[in-house]
N, C-alpha and C positions, 0 to 999 in steps of 0.2 A: 354377264351382265352388260350390254351399251348403254354413257346413262343416256343418252337419248335413247333408248328405246324403248322408254314409258312413255316418251311422246308417237311414237307408231301408233294406227289402232287397224285391225285386220277387219269392225264390225262395222254399219253404222249407229249402231249403239255404243258405242266404243267412241269414236268422234264425236258424240250428243255427249256424252258421259263425260268425252276432258274437259270440250270446250264451256259447258253449261253445267255440269251440274246434273242437279237436281230442279230448274228449270225447264219449263214448261216450251215443247221446243216451237208452236209458236211464240209466246214469250222474248226467246232469244232471236228469234229473225226482226222480233221490231224489233227487239232491241239493240239491230247492226243494222236494221234502216233504221234509224236513228240516228246509232251515233257519226251514219254517214255521213246525213246534211248536217250536225253536227258540225266534226272536221270541217269542209266544204267551207264552209264558212272562219270557223276559225285559221285556220294554214291556207286563207285569201289563195283559197285555189283557182288557179289559173290557166284556160288553153297553149297556153305555154310553156307552163313547166312543170317541169319530174322529178317522182316523187318514191317514196322511198317508202314499203308497210313493211314493221316488222315482223312475224306473227302474223300472217294472214289466216290465219283457223283453212275454216273449208273456202273464202272469201267470198264471203255477200259482201265486205266492205268497201271490197276492195271492186268487185263490178260494176256497183254503183259508181267508185269514185271512179275509174279510167276513163271511163266518157269527158270527163269534163279535165283531161288532163292534156300530157301529148304522151308523154309516158308513169308509169309502176313496175318499181321493180319490189317484187313482194320474195323479201328471205324469210330463211324459216329454215329451221335444226330439222327438222322433220321432215324425209321424203310423201312420206304419206299427207298431210297435209299442205304441202306445194301439191302431188296428184291431182287434189282434191281441188283447190284454186284453180288449177288448170284448168278441171274441166265445168269449175263452174263459167268460170270467163274465155269459153270454148269461143274464138272466133272473135277476142277483142285483141285484134294484130299487140294493140300499141303494152298489151302488159307480158311483162319478161320472169324471168325466177330464178331465182341462189340457193343453194342450200350452202349454209352455215353450218359451225363448227364451236371448238374452244378456242379459236381466237376473235371470236363475240364478230364481228362488222370489218373485220381489217382483208379480207379479201376485195372489199370494196372499194369502187377506187373515191380517192379524191371529188374534194367540195362538187360532184356531180348531183346534186337535189335539191331542189329550192323548195321541198318539208315532204316529213315522216312522221309516222304517228307511229304507235305499238299499245292495242286494245289488248288489257291485257296479260302481257306478258311479264310485269317490272314485277306485277301482284306475283311472281311462284319463285322470286330472289332477291337474297339478300345486298345491303347497299353495299358491298365489296361483285358481287353482277352486275348490277347498278352502273355504279360510274364503271365499269368499262366499257359495256354497251353506248352509256353517257357519251364516252368523251370520243369514241369512234362515231356517233353519232355528229359529235361537235366538228372532226376532219370531214364528214364524208356531207354535207350539210352543205350550202351554195355561202357567203356572205350577205345577214338578213333570211337566208331560210328559215322558218321551223319543222317544229318536231314538236308531237306533245305525246303523252303518254298518263300512264295511272296509274298506283299503285297499291296498296292498302296497309290501315292502322286499323286499331283496338279501335272502335265507338261504338253506337246508342246502333249504327246499323251492320257492324259486323263481331258482334261479339257473340252470336249467337254462332257463324261457322270457323272464326277463337276457337269457340268450348265446341267442335266438333271435332274439327283439328288437335287440337289438342287430348282428346279422349284414344283421337285413329293413334297421337303418336308415340303414350304411349304403347296400348295395350303390342306397337308392330316395332321398336324401336336401332331394331339393325333392318330392315326393313320398310324405314321414312320414304317417304315417293318424293319425286321430285318437285312434285303438279302440288302438293302441298304450299299453301298461300302463306307469306313472306311477311313478316309484321314490320316495317320502317314508320315512323310516325314524320310529317312536317319538315318538324326542324330537319331530318337527315338532310331527308329529301331533295329541301333547299341547298344546304352544304355539297351535297356530291357533286351540283347541276352547275354551281361554283365552279369543280373543284373538278370538272372535268372541262372549263372556259367555255359553257352558253349561259350566258343566261336567262329572269323568264320575263313574262311578255309582259303588261299594263295586268294587276289582276288575272296571273299565268296559271296558280297555284292557292289550287280550295284546297280543303278540309270538309267530307256534306255527312258525317260521324261517323268515317270510317273507310271511306273511298278515297283519296290522294289523288285532285285531275294534275299533268302540269302542261304547260302552256310554254315552252324554250324554244330562241332564235340563235343564232350566232349574229357574234357579235358585227360589222361590218370589217374594223382592226381594233386591233391593240389589249386585244386580250389572251387568243391563243399564239402559245412560245412556237418559235419553230418544231418544237421537237416532240407538239400537241399533232403538226398539220403532217409532219415523218413518220412520229413512230405504228 
């Protein structure tokens, strides 16, 4: 099985399960629209900005943000999700699409984006995967550009989810699903941000009892090494 195959889906129900688990469809759609509204403010998105969405899902957030910026590139390891995003964003000529693989963001151009975000993407990654994506983010953002992402830790709001995934992990240790949540802590996320050459924005790292939210920026000068910009 290709390592990315679990992220390909064949039916609308499989798509919904991959995106939201047991969350009701109506709740999920409302949540995505609320996130889009927050991102417009957090990322200070302007009409002349070029943006990047890593893991657009079915394109609900992209469809809301694209009319507010010059261009939006949706990048994903899943062709079926990119196809669905294109369907959701039909008629929006400024939405572009890119399939990425095990090179993380290496296939994307350097210093090409004013903002970016990855919603419910890094929640499925360990520290190594998050680092390599953030290192890519530091390269593809323009100086001063902002990027938002979320991650998971074990807290009062996520302990039930942890127990569910822990039971599934034990039941099928040889078939562990890459869709399982991965558990990081806020101190690890902070160090990964720094190691990747990014800076936290003011009040940009929050743990709300299990869900970590991070708002970071590429500094204008003095932090990224030459190797960071060329690798």
